[in-house]
MOPAC internal coordinates of N, CA, C and O (Angstrom, degrees):
PM7 1SCF
backbone

  N    0.0000 0     0.00 0     0.00 0    0    0    0
  C    1.4407 1     0.00 0     0.00 0    1    0    0
  C    1.5268 1   108.84 1     0.00 0    2    1    0
  O    1.2310 1   122.09 1   -38.68 1    3    2    1
  N    1.3267 1   113.60 1   141.32 1    3    2    1
  C    1.4638 1   120.37 1   175.46 1    5    3    2
  C    1.5242 1   107.69 1  -124.14 1    6    5    3
  O    1.2310 1   120.65 1   -40.43 1    7    6    5
  N    1.3365 1   116.36 1   139.57 1    7    6    5
  C    1.4591 1   122.04 1   179.86 1    9    7    6
  C    1.5297 1   108.49 1  -125.05 1   10    9    7
  O    1.2310 1   121.06 1   -54.63 1   11   10    9
  N    1.3199 1   115.57 1   125.37 1   11   10    9
  C    1.4537 1   122.89 1   177.65 1   13   11   10
  C    1.5280 1   108.25 1  -117.10 1   14   13   11
  O    1.2310 1   120.76 1   -35.70 1   15   14   13
  N    1.3254 1   116.14 1   144.30 1   15   14   13
  C    1.4553 1   119.92 1   179.59 1   17   15   14
  C    1.5228 1   109.55 1  -137.78 1   18   17   15
  O    1.2310 1   120.92 1   -34.73 1   19   18   17
  N    1.3278 1   115.84 1   145.27 1   19   18   17
  C    1.4520 1   119.51 1   179.88 1   21   19   18
  C    1.5086 1   111.88 1  -168.55 1   22   21   19
  O    1.2310 1   121.60 1    22.60 1   23   22   21
  N    1.3291 1   114.55 1  -157.40 1   23   22   21
  C    1.4629 1   122.28 1  -177.72 1   25   23   22
  C    1.5208 1   109.40 1  -116.31 1   26   25   23
  O    1.2310 1   121.59 1   -39.73 1   27   26   25
  N    1.3241 1   114.56 1   140.27 1   27   26   25
  C    1.4586 1   122.24 1   178.55 1   29   27   26
  C    1.5162 1   109.12 1  -115.64 1   30   29   27
  O    1.2310 1   121.07 1   -46.00 1   31   30   29
  N    1.3137 1   115.57 1   134.00 1   31   30   29
  C    1.4666 1   121.89 1   172.97 1   33   31   30
  C    1.5162 1   107.79 1  -129.63 1   34   33   31
  O    1.2310 1   120.52 1   -44.02 1   35   34   33
  N    1.3308 1   116.62 1   135.98 1   35   34   33
  C    1.4518 1   120.34 1   175.72 1   37   35   34
  C    1.5192 1   109.25 1  -107.76 1   38   37   35
  O    1.2310 1   121.74 1   -11.17 1   39   38   37
  N    1.3019 1   114.27 1   168.83 1   39   38   37
  C    1.4665 1   120.36 1   178.60 1   41   39   38
  C    1.5235 1   111.87 1   -86.30 1   42   41   39
  O    1.2310 1   120.34 1  -173.33 1   43   42   41
  N    1.3168 1   116.96 1     6.67 1   43   42   41
  C    1.4615 1   122.85 1   173.77 1   45   43   42
  C    1.5218 1   105.72 1  -114.79 1   46   45   43
  O    1.2310 1   120.07 1   -72.06 1   47   46   45
  N    1.3034 1   117.48 1   107.94 1   47   46   45
  C    1.4619 1   122.52 1  -165.56 1   49   47   46
  C    1.5201 1   114.94 1   -59.41 1   50   49   47
  O    1.2310 1   119.09 1   146.03 1   51   50   49
  N    1.3124 1   119.35 1   -33.97 1   51   50   49
  C    1.4625 1   118.75 1  -177.32 1   53   51   50
  C    1.5289 1   113.03 1   -76.91 1   54   53   51
  O    1.2310 1   119.77 1   164.45 1   55   54   53
  N    1.3319 1   118.04 1   -15.55 1   55   54   53
  C    1.4659 1   121.23 1  -175.41 1   57   55   54
  C    1.5155 1   111.26 1   -78.09 1   58   57   55
  O    1.2310 1   119.42 1   122.16 1   59   58   57
  N    1.3123 1   118.71 1   -57.84 1   59   58   57
  C    1.4634 1   121.31 1   179.25 1   61   59   58
  C    1.5165 1   110.23 1  -142.92 1   62   61   59
  O    1.2310 1   122.22 1   -33.43 1   63   62   61
  N    1.3020 1   113.36 1   146.57 1   63   62   61
  C    1.4588 1   121.09 1   171.18 1   65   63   62
  C    1.5205 1   106.37 1  -150.00 1   66   65   63
  O    1.2310 1   120.67 1   -72.27 1   67   66   65
  N    1.3182 1   116.33 1   107.73 1   67   66   65
  C    1.4638 1   122.76 1  -177.72 1   69   67   66
  C    1.5291 1   112.21 1    52.73 1   70   69   67
  O    1.2310 1   120.52 1  -138.61 1   71   70   69
  N    1.3276 1   116.61 1    41.39 1   71   70   69
  C    1.4599 1   120.89 1   178.82 1   73   71   70
  C    1.5269 1   110.60 1   -86.71 1   74   73   71
  O    1.2310 1   120.76 1   -27.65 1   75   74   73
  N    1.3030 1   116.15 1   152.35 1   75   74   73
  C    1.4620 1   122.34 1  -177.99 1   77   75   74
  C    1.5259 1   110.09 1   -70.97 1   78   77   75
  O    1.2310 1   120.88 1   -43.26 1   79   78   77
  N    1.3199 1   115.92 1   136.74 1   79   78   77
  C    1.4565 1   122.72 1   170.74 1   81   79   78
  C    1.5231 1   107.24 1  -133.73 1   82   81   79
  O    1.2310 1   120.87 1   -40.14 1   83   82   81
  N    1.3241 1   115.94 1   139.86 1   83   82   81
  C    1.4610 1   122.63 1   178.30 1   85   83   82
  C    1.5179 1   108.14 1  -126.68 1   86   85   83
  O    1.2310 1   120.62 1   -39.92 1   87   86   85
  N    1.3270 1   116.43 1   140.08 1   87   86   85
  C    1.4569 1   122.35 1   176.45 1   89   87   86
  C    1.5181 1   107.88 1  -122.46 1   90   89   87
  O    1.2310 1   120.69 1   -56.96 1   91   90   89
  N    1.3342 1   116.29 1   123.04 1   91   90   89
  C    1.4613 1   122.07 1   176.66 1   93   91   90
  C    1.5180 1   108.16 1  -111.71 1   94   93   91
  O    1.2310 1   120.38 1   -43.80 1   95   94   93
  N    1.3239 1   116.89 1   136.20 1   95   94   93
  C    1.4621 1   121.20 1   175.92 1   97   95   94
  C    1.5118 1   108.94 1  -126.95 1   98   97   95
  O    1.2310 1   121.14 1   -38.36 1   99   98   97
  N    1.3254 1   115.43 1   141.64 1   99   98   97
  C    1.4585 1   119.80 1   174.58 1  101   99   98
  C    1.5206 1   107.54 1   -97.94 1  102  101   99
  O    1.2310 1   119.99 1   -49.78 1  103  102  101
  N    1.2944 1   117.62 1   130.22 1  103  102  101
  C    1.4581 1   120.55 1   178.86 1  105  103  102
  C    1.5120 1   114.22 1    74.40 1  106  105  103
  O    1.2310 1   120.00 1  -161.89 1  107  106  105
  N    1.3256 1   117.60 1    18.11 1  107  106  105
  C    1.4562 1   119.92 1   178.75 1  109  107  106
  C    1.5163 1   111.22 1    73.61 1  110  109  107
  O    1.2310 1   120.64 1    19.34 1  111  110  109
  N    1.3183 1   116.39 1  -160.66 1  111  110  109
  C    1.4533 1   121.04 1  -178.96 1  113  111  110
  C    1.5153 1   109.29 1   -94.28 1  114  113  111
  O    1.2310 1   121.73 1   -70.58 1  115  114  113
  N    1.2989 1   114.29 1   109.42 1  115  114  113
  C    1.4613 1   121.74 1   174.59 1  117  115  114
  C    1.5187 1   107.61 1  -153.27 1  118  117  115
  O    1.2310 1   120.54 1   -30.02 1  119  118  117
  N    1.3087 1   116.57 1   149.98 1  119  118  117
  C    1.4517 1   120.11 1   179.75 1  121  119  118
  C    1.5202 1   109.31 1   -61.38 1  122  121  119
  O    1.2310 1   120.31 1   -47.54 1  123  122  121
  N    1.3356 1   117.02 1   132.46 1  123  122  121
  C    1.4547 1   122.49 1  -179.10 1  125  123  122
  C    1.5183 1   114.34 1    93.54 1  126  125  123
  O    1.2310 1   119.77 1   170.51 1  127  126  125
  N    1.3356 1   118.04 1    -9.49 1  127  126  125
  C    1.4640 1   121.12 1   179.95 1  129  127  126
  C    1.5308 1   109.89 1   -73.44 1  130  129  127
  O    1.2310 1   121.15 1   -27.57 1  131  130  129
  N    1.3184 1   115.40 1   152.43 1  131  130  129
  C    1.4602 1   121.14 1   175.92 1  133  131  130
  C    1.5230 1   109.59 1   -76.48 1  134  133  131
  O    1.2310 1   120.96 1   -41.27 1  135  134  133
  N    1.3188 1   115.77 1   138.73 1  135  134  133
  C    1.4667 1   122.40 1   176.14 1  137  135  134
  C    1.5293 1   107.43 1  -132.69 1  138  137  135
  O    1.2310 1   120.71 1   -51.95 1  139  138  137
  N    1.3296 1   116.25 1   128.05 1  139  138  137
  C    1.4691 1   120.59 1  -177.15 1  141  139  138
  C    1.5276 1   109.79 1  -122.57 1  142  141  139
  O    1.2310 1   119.94 1   -77.05 1  143  142  141
  N    1.3333 1   117.71 1   102.95 1  143  142  141
  C    1.4607 1   120.19 1   172.12 1  145  143  142
  C    1.5368 1   109.77 1   -85.01 1  146  145  143
  O    1.2310 1   120.34 1   -47.37 1  147  146  145
  N    1.3198 1   116.96 1   132.63 1  147  146  145
  C    1.4638 1   122.29 1   173.85 1  149  147  146
  C    1.5184 1   107.55 1  -126.42 1  150  149  147
  O    1.2310 1   121.04 1   -32.69 1  151  150  149
  N    1.3281 1   115.62 1   147.31 1  151  150  149
  C    1.4579 1   118.53 1  -178.58 1  153  151  150
  C    1.5170 1   109.62 1  -158.85 1  154  153  151
  O    1.2310 1   121.56 1    -5.65 1  155  154  153
  N    1.3193 1   114.63 1   174.35 1  155  154  153
  C    1.4564 1   121.44 1   176.77 1  157  155  154
  C    1.5175 1   108.31 1  -130.97 1  158  157  155
  O    1.2310 1   120.69 1   -56.76 1  159  158  157
  N    1.3209 1   116.28 1   123.24 1  159  158  157
  C    1.4551 1   121.39 1   177.67 1  161  159  158
  C    1.5236 1   110.19 1   -76.93 1  162  161  159
  O    1.2310 1   120.14 1   -35.39 1  163  162  161
  N    1.3221 1   117.33 1   144.61 1  163  162  161
  C    1.4523 1   120.42 1   169.32 1  165  163  162
  C    1.5278 1   108.16 1   -59.35 1  166  165  163
  O    1.2310 1   121.49 1   136.87 1  167  166  165
  N    1.3412 1   114.75 1   -43.13 1  167  166  165
  C    1.4587 1   120.84 1   176.60 1  169  167  166
  C    1.5192 1   107.71 1  -153.66 1  170  169  167
  O    1.2310 1   119.77 1   -47.76 1  171  170  169
  N    1.3277 1   118.05 1   132.24 1  171  170  169
  C    1.4602 1   121.26 1   178.77 1  173  171  170
  C    1.5265 1   110.30 1   -74.86 1  174  173  171
  O    1.2310 1   121.08 1    -9.51 1  175  174  173
  N    1.3265 1   115.55 1   170.49 1  175  174  173
  C    1.4647 1   119.59 1   178.43 1  177  175  174
  C    1.5331 1   111.43 1   -64.44 1  178  177  175
  O    1.2310 1   120.21 1   161.01 1  179  178  177
  N    1.3384 1   117.21 1   -18.99 1  179  178  177
  C    1.4642 1   121.29 1   176.42 1  181  179  178
  C    1.5315 1   112.01 1   -87.96 1  182  181  179
  O    1.2310 1   120.14 1   178.51 1  183  182  181
  N    1.3450 1   117.33 1    -1.49 1  183  182  181
  C    1.4519 1   120.99 1   180.00 1  185  183  182
  C    1.5141 1   114.25 1    91.00 1  186  185  183
  O    1.2310 1   120.12 1  -174.32 1  187  186  185
  N    1.3385 1   117.37 1     5.68 1  187  186  185
  C    1.4611 1   121.61 1   179.69 1  189  187  186
  C    1.5238 1   109.47 1   -75.34 1  190  189  187
  O    1.2310 1   119.42 1   -58.83 1  191  190  189
  N    1.3390 1   118.71 1   121.17 1  191  190  189
  C    1.4673 1   119.99 1   178.92 1  193  191  190
  C    1.5282 1   111.30 1   -74.45 1  194  193  191
  O    1.2310 1   120.71 1   -34.62 1  195  194  193
  N    1.3318 1   116.26 1   145.38 1  195  194  193
  C    1.4692 1   123.64 1   176.64 1  197  195  194
  C    1.5207 1   113.28 1    53.70 1  198  197  195
  O    1.2310 1   120.58 1  -138.25 1  199  198  197
  N    1.3239 1   116.50 1    41.75 1  199  198  197
  C    1.4585 1   121.83 1  -179.47 1  201  199  198
  C    1.5317 1   110.57 1   -73.68 1  202  201  199
  O    1.2310 1   120.10 1   -51.61 1  203  202  201
  N    1.3355 1   117.41 1   128.39 1  203  202  201
  C    1.4621 1   122.49 1   177.34 1  205  203  202
  C    1.5289 1   109.93 1   -83.10 1  206  205  203
  O    1.2310 1   120.88 1   -30.97 1  207  206  205
  N    1.3332 1   115.93 1   149.03 1  207  206  205
  C    1.4588 1   121.07 1  -179.08 1  209  207  206
  C    1.5192 1   108.39 1  -150.75 1  210  209  207
  O    1.2310 1   120.43 1   -45.30 1  211  210  209
  N    1.3136 1   116.78 1   134.70 1  211  210  209
  C    1.4620 1   120.65 1   173.09 1  213  211  210
  C    1.5172 1   108.72 1  -145.89 1  214  213  211
  O    1.2310 1   121.51 1   -21.65 1  215  214  213
  N    1.3238 1   114.71 1   158.35 1  215  214  213
  C    1.4603 1   120.30 1   177.58 1  217  215  214
  C    1.5122 1   109.05 1  -153.28 1  218  217  215
  O    1.2310 1   121.05 1   -37.34 1  219  218  217
  N    1.3030 1   115.61 1   142.66 1  219  218  217
  C    1.4661 1   120.96 1   176.19 1  221  219  218
  C    1.5153 1   108.27 1   -94.84 1  222  221  219
  O    1.2310 1   120.82 1   -48.40 1  223  222  221
  N    1.3116 1   116.04 1   131.60 1  223  222  221
  C    1.4484 1   120.92 1  -179.80 1  225  223  222
  C    1.5151 1   111.04 1  -135.38 1  226  225  223
  O    1.2310 1   121.05 1     6.25 1  227  226  225
  N    1.2984 1   115.60 1  -173.75 1  227  226  225
  C    1.4561 1   122.74 1  -179.14 1  229  227  226
  C    1.5229 1   109.11 1  -132.10 1  230  229  227
  O    1.2310 1   120.68 1   -41.07 1  231  230  229
  N    1.3141 1   116.30 1   138.93 1  231  230  229
  C    1.4589 1   120.82 1   173.15 1  233  231  230
  C    1.5239 1   106.55 1   -73.94 1  234  233  231
  O    1.2310 1   120.90 1   -70.86 1  235  234  233
  N    1.3316 1   115.89 1   109.14 1  235  234  233
  C    1.4645 1   119.46 1  -175.42 1  237  235  234
  C    1.5168 1   112.68 1   -97.83 1  238  237  235
  O    1.2310 1   120.74 1   163.07 1  239  238  237
  N    1.3173 1   116.19 1   -16.93 1  239  238  237
  C    1.4547 1   119.49 1   179.27 1  241  239  238
  C    1.5183 1   108.65 1  -145.52 1  242  241  239
  O    1.2310 1   120.88 1   -51.43 1  243  242  241
  N    1.2948 1   115.92 1   128.57 1  243  242  241
  C    1.4565 1   121.84 1   174.99 1  245  243  242
  C    1.5188 1   106.55 1  -137.99 1  246  245  243
  O    1.2310 1   121.46 1   -73.75 1  247  246  245
  N    1.3112 1   114.81 1   106.25 1  247  246  245
  C    1.4538 1   120.74 1  -175.71 1  249  247  246
  C    1.5200 1   108.15 1  -127.21 1  250  249  247
  O    1.2310 1   120.81 1   -83.19 1  251  250  249
  N    1.3267 1   116.05 1    96.81 1  251  250  249
  C    1.4531 1   120.12 1  -176.19 1  253  251  250
  C    1.5161 1   109.78 1    67.02 1  254  253  251
  O    1.2310 1   120.75 1    65.84 1  255  254  253
  N    1.3154 1   116.17 1  -114.16 1  255  254  253
  C    1.4619 1   120.84 1   179.27 1  257  255  254
  C    1.5272 1   112.69 1   -99.48 1  258  257  255
  O    1.2310 1   119.63 1  -179.05 1  259  258  257
  N    1.3294 1   118.31 1     0.95 1  259  258  257
  C    1.4652 1   121.83 1  -178.42 1  261  259  258
  C    1.5291 1   110.73 1   -94.87 1  262  261  259
  O    1.2310 1   121.07 1   -38.89 1  263  262  261
  N    1.3493 1   115.55 1   141.11 1  263  262  261
  C    1.4554 1   120.64 1  -176.65 1  265  263  262
  C    1.5283 1   109.74 1  -137.65 1  266  265  263
  O    1.2310 1   120.82 1   -35.48 1  267  266  265
  N    1.3402 1   116.04 1   144.52 1  267  266  265
  C    1.4603 1   122.76 1   172.06 1  269  267  266
  C    1.5189 1   107.76 1  -126.73 1  270  269  267
  O    1.2310 1   120.81 1   -49.88 1  271  270  269
  N    1.3194 1   116.05 1   130.12 1  271  270  269
  C    1.4566 1   121.46 1   178.84 1  273  271  270
  C    1.5141 1   107.54 1  -112.81 1  274  273  271
  O    1.2310 1   120.81 1   -62.89 1  275  274  273
  N    1.3247 1   116.05 1   117.11 1  275  274  273
  C    1.4640 1   122.67 1   179.81 1  277  275  274
  C    1.5175 1   108.96 1  -100.11 1  278  277  275
  O    1.2310 1   120.74 1   -38.34 1  279  278  277
  N    1.3061 1   116.20 1   141.66 1  279  278  277
  C    1.4510 1   121.86 1   172.53 1  281  279  278
  C    1.5205 1   108.04 1  -120.47 1  282  281  279
  O    1.2310 1   120.01 1   -11.78 1  283  282  281
  N    1.2953 1   117.58 1   168.22 1  283  282  281
  C    1.4622 1   120.80 1  -176.42 1  285  283  282
  C    1.5235 1   110.89 1   -53.17 1  286  285  283
  O    1.2310 1   120.85 1   -24.51 1  287  286  285
  N    1.3134 1   115.98 1   155.49 1  287  286  285
  C    1.4630 1   121.98 1  -172.31 1  289  287  286
  C    1.5246 1   114.76 1   -56.18 1  290  289  287
  O    1.2310 1   119.82 1   151.64 1  291  290  289
  N    1.3357 1   117.96 1   -28.36 1  291  290  289
  C    1.4597 1   118.80 1  -176.58 1  293  291  290
  C    1.5286 1   113.45 1   -86.80 1  294  293  291
  O    1.2310 1   119.91 1  -175.80 1  295  294  293
  N    1.3307 1   117.78 1     4.20 1  295  294  293
  C    1.4669 1   120.18 1   177.33 1  297  295  294
  C    1.5163 1   109.64 1   -79.89 1  298  297  295
  O    1.2310 1   121.41 1   -31.27 1  299  298  297
  N    1.2929 1   114.90 1   148.73 1  299  298  297
  C    1.4542 1   122.70 1  -174.95 1  301  299  298
  C    1.5271 1   112.61 1   -84.56 1  302  301  299
  O    1.2310 1   120.17 1   151.88 1  303  302  301
  N    1.3348 1   117.28 1   -28.12 1  303  302  301
  C    1.4626 1   122.34 1  -174.22 1  305  303  302
  C    1.5228 1   111.12 1  -123.39 1  306  305  303
  O    1.2310 1   120.58 1   -22.73 1  307  306  305
  N    1.3346 1   116.50 1   157.27 1  307  306  305
  C    1.4451 1   122.95 1   169.46 1  309  307  306
  C    1.5163 1   108.08 1  -148.42 1  310  309  307
  O    1.2310 1   120.47 1    -7.06 1  311  310  309
  N    1.3329 1   116.71 1   172.94 1  311  310  309
  C    1.4561 1   121.03 1  -172.16 1  313  311  310
  C    1.5191 1   111.44 1  -132.07 1  314  313  311
  O    1.2310 1   120.94 1   -35.20 1  315  314  313
  N    1.3225 1   115.80 1   144.80 1  315  314  313
  C    1.4540 1   123.63 1   168.47 1  317  315  314
  C    1.5185 1   105.80 1  -131.18 1  318  317  315
  O    1.2310 1   120.46 1   -22.72 1  319  318  317
  N    1.3287 1   116.72 1   157.28 1  319  318  317
  C    1.4541 1   116.32 1  -179.99 1  321  319  318
  C    1.4977 1   114.38 1   178.44 1  322  321  319
  O    1.2310 1   121.98 1    16.69 1  323  322  321
  N    1.3222 1   113.82 1  -163.31 1  323  322  321
  C    1.4609 1   121.19 1   179.38 1  325  323  322
  C    1.5231 1   108.71 1  -132.62 1  326  325  323
  O    1.2310 1   121.50 1   -28.92 1  327  326  325
  N    1.3233 1   114.73 1   151.08 1  327  326  325
  C    1.4559 1   120.91 1  -178.02 1  329  327  326
  C    1.5187 1   110.36 1  -128.24 1  330  329  327
  O    1.2310 1   121.38 1   -26.88 1  331  330  329
  N    1.3194 1   114.96 1   153.12 1  331  330  329
  C    1.4641 1   122.45 1   170.03 1  333  331  330
  C    1.5200 1   105.78 1  -137.95 1  334  333  331
  O    1.2310 1   120.12 1     5.48 1  335  334  333
  N    1.3282 1   117.37 1  -174.52 1  335  334  333
  C    1.4581 1   120.47 1  -176.54 1  337  335  334
  C    1.5181 1   113.29 1   -57.52 1  338  337  335
  O    1.2310 1   120.11 1   140.89 1  339  338  337
  N    1.3187 1   117.40 1   -39.11 1  339  338  337
  C    1.4605 1   119.21 1  -173.50 1  341  339  338
  C    1.5293 1   114.20 1  -128.69 1  342  341  339
  O    1.2310 1   119.95 1  -163.55 1  343  342  341
  N    1.3429 1   117.71 1    16.45 1  343  342  341
  C    1.4582 1   119.19 1   178.61 1  345  343  342
  C    1.5248 1   111.67 1  -152.65 1  346  345  343
  O    1.2310 1   121.71 1   -21.70 1  347  346  345
  N    1.3232 1   114.33 1   158.30 1  347  346  345
  C    1.4589 1   122.47 1   177.19 1  349  347  346
  C    1.5273 1   107.31 1  -137.55 1  350  349  347
  O    1.2310 1   120.71 1   -45.01 1  351  350  349
  N    1.3180 1   116.25 1   134.99 1  351  350  349
  C    1.4600 1   121.80 1   172.01 1  353  351  350
  C    1.5210 1   106.34 1  -116.27 1  354  353  351
  O    1.2310 1   120.80 1   -58.89 1  355  354  353
  N    1.3469 1   116.07 1   121.11 1  355  354  353
  C    1.4529 1   120.81 1  -177.12 1  357  355  354
  C    1.5122 1   111.01 1  -116.18 1  358  357  355
  O    1.2310 1   121.06 1   -43.89 1  359  358  357
  N    1.3277 1   115.58 1   136.11 1  359  358  357
  C    1.4533 1   121.69 1   168.80 1  361  359  358
  C    1.5117 1   107.37 1   -98.31 1  362  361  359
  O    1.2310 1   120.56 1   -50.10 1  363  362  361
  N    1.3079 1   116.54 1   129.90 1  363  362  361
  C    1.4596 1   121.72 1   179.65 1  365  363  362
  C    1.5212 1   108.46 1   -93.64 1  366  365  363
  O    1.2310 1   120.77 1   -51.89 1  367  366  365
  N    1.3161 1   116.14 1   128.11 1  367  366  365
  C    1.4654 1   121.57 1  -175.77 1  369  367  366
  C    1.5277 1   109.45 1  -116.82 1  370  369  367
  O    1.2310 1   121.10 1   -23.34 1  371  370  369
  N    1.3162 1   115.49 1   156.66 1  371  370  369
  C    1.4541 1   122.54 1   178.53 1  373  371  370
  C    1.5136 1   107.37 1  -151.91 1  374  373  371
  O    1.2310 1   119.92 1   -32.03 1  375  374  373
  N    1.3297 1   117.75 1   147.97 1  375  374  373
  C    1.4633 1   120.69 1   178.28 1  377  375  374
  C    1.5159 1   110.70 1   -51.38 1  378  377  375
  O    1.2310 1   121.17 1   -49.01 1  379  378  377
  N    1.3142 1   115.36 1   130.99 1  379  378  377
  C    1.4517 1   121.18 1   176.98 1  381  379  378
  C    1.5220 1   114.51 1    79.77 1  382  381  379
  O    1.2310 1   120.09 1  -179.14 1  383  382  381
  N    1.3369 1   117.42 1     0.86 1  383  382  381
  C    1.4668 1   119.95 1  -179.06 1  385  383  382
  C    1.5252 1   108.10 1  -143.59 1  386  385  383
  O    1.2310 1   120.37 1   -77.18 1  387  386  385
  N    1.3003 1   116.89 1   102.82 1  387  386  385
  C    1.4592 1   122.04 1  -174.80 1  389  387  386
  C    1.5252 1   112.40 1   -61.77 1  390  389  387
  O    1.2310 1   120.01 1   139.07 1  391  390  389
  N    1.3105 1   117.59 1   -40.93 1  391  390  389
  C    1.4588 1   120.97 1  -175.51 1  393  391  390
  C    1.5296 1   109.14 1  -122.02 1  394  393  391
  O    1.2310 1   120.39 1   -94.82 1  395  394  393
  N    1.3272 1   116.86 1    85.18 1  395  394  393
  C    1.4601 1   121.26 1  -176.20 1  397  395  394
  C    1.5305 1   111.96 1   -82.72 1  398  397  395
  O    1.2310 1   120.96 1   144.01 1  399  398  397
  N    1.3439 1   115.78 1   -35.99 1  399  398  397
  C    1.4589 1   118.94 1  -179.08 1  401  399  398
  C    1.5160 1   111.66 1  -168.61 1  402  401  399
  O    1.2310 1   120.98 1    -1.32 1  403  402  401
  N    1.3360 1   115.73 1   178.68 1  403  402  401
  C    1.4618 1   121.38 1  -176.95 1  405  403  402
  C    1.5265 1   108.66 1  -147.35 1  406  405  403
  O    1.2310 1   121.67 1   -37.37 1  407  406  405
  N    1.3284 1   114.41 1   142.63 1  407  406  405
  C    1.4644 1   120.48 1   177.80 1  409  407  406
  C    1.5202 1   109.60 1  -137.36 1  410  409  407
  O    1.2310 1   120.91 1   -41.72 1  411  410  409
  N    1.3212 1   115.87 1   138.28 1  411  410  409
  C    1.4582 1   122.65 1   173.33 1  413  411  410
  C    1.5255 1   106.87 1  -115.87 1  414  413  411
  O    1.2310 1   120.62 1   -57.29 1  415  414  413
  N    1.3376 1   116.42 1   122.71 1  415  414  413
  C    1.4538 1   121.95 1  -174.30 1  417  415  414
  C    1.5220 1   110.81 1  -123.89 1  418  417  415
  O    1.2310 1   120.82 1   -31.14 1  419  418  417
  N    1.3278 1   116.03 1   148.86 1  419  418  417
  C    1.4681 1   122.72 1   177.76 1  421  419  418
  C    1.5238 1   109.29 1  -118.56 1  422  421  419
  O    1.2310 1   121.04 1   -33.25 1  423  422  421
  N    1.3178 1   115.62 1   146.75 1  423  422  421
  C    1.4626 1   121.50 1   177.95 1  425  423  422
  C    1.5275 1   109.86 1   -65.53 1  426  425  423
  O    1.2310 1   120.45 1   -53.91 1  427  426  425
  N    1.3448 1   116.75 1   126.09 1  427  426  425
  C    1.4641 1   120.17 1   177.38 1  429  427  426
  C    1.5240 1   112.25 1  -117.53 1  430  429  427
  O    1.2310 1   119.97 1   165.92 1  431  430  429
  N    1.3623 1   117.66 1   -14.08 1  431  430  429
  C    1.4610 1   120.37 1   178.27 1  433  431  430
  C    1.5195 1   108.97 1  -156.21 1  434  433  431
  O    1.2310 1   120.85 1   -41.08 1  435  434  433
  N    1.3255 1   115.97 1   138.92 1  435  434  433
  C    1.4571 1   121.36 1   176.49 1  437  435  434
  C    1.5148 1   109.35 1  -144.88 1  438  437  435
  O    1.2310 1   121.24 1   -55.82 1  439  438  437
  N    1.3235 1   115.23 1   124.18 1  439  438  437
  C    1.4557 1   120.91 1   175.89 1  441  439  438
  C    1.5147 1   107.42 1  -143.76 1  442  441  439
  O    1.2310 1   120.91 1   -58.50 1  443  442  441
  N    1.3277 1   115.87 1   121.50 1  443  442  441
  C    1.4643 1   119.12 1  -178.72 1  445  443  442
  C    1.4993 1   111.27 1  -109.24 1  446  445  443
  O    1.2310 1   120.10 1   180.00 1  447  446  445

């Protein structure tokens, strides 16, 4: 398992501003591995402050340093990004909005 942690900012100011995001992967980065992003919104779309959110997804594409994380069809968000040995940069995507947000994460735990 690998755990990355960083800050998430969205292009909608009330949603997130330097909020914590964590990415957990089982079995490291490999196609088909489980990837679980968890985060806390500054304010949810319902107006709830500090709303927690997590989703389990799958790494569906791993091409060199590029990664795509797919979640079930009814999820509102998904992620694309790049990886290195000790960091991950994720772009947060949403239907109708190509660039919803961005997160830079650093490796904080690794156990294989």
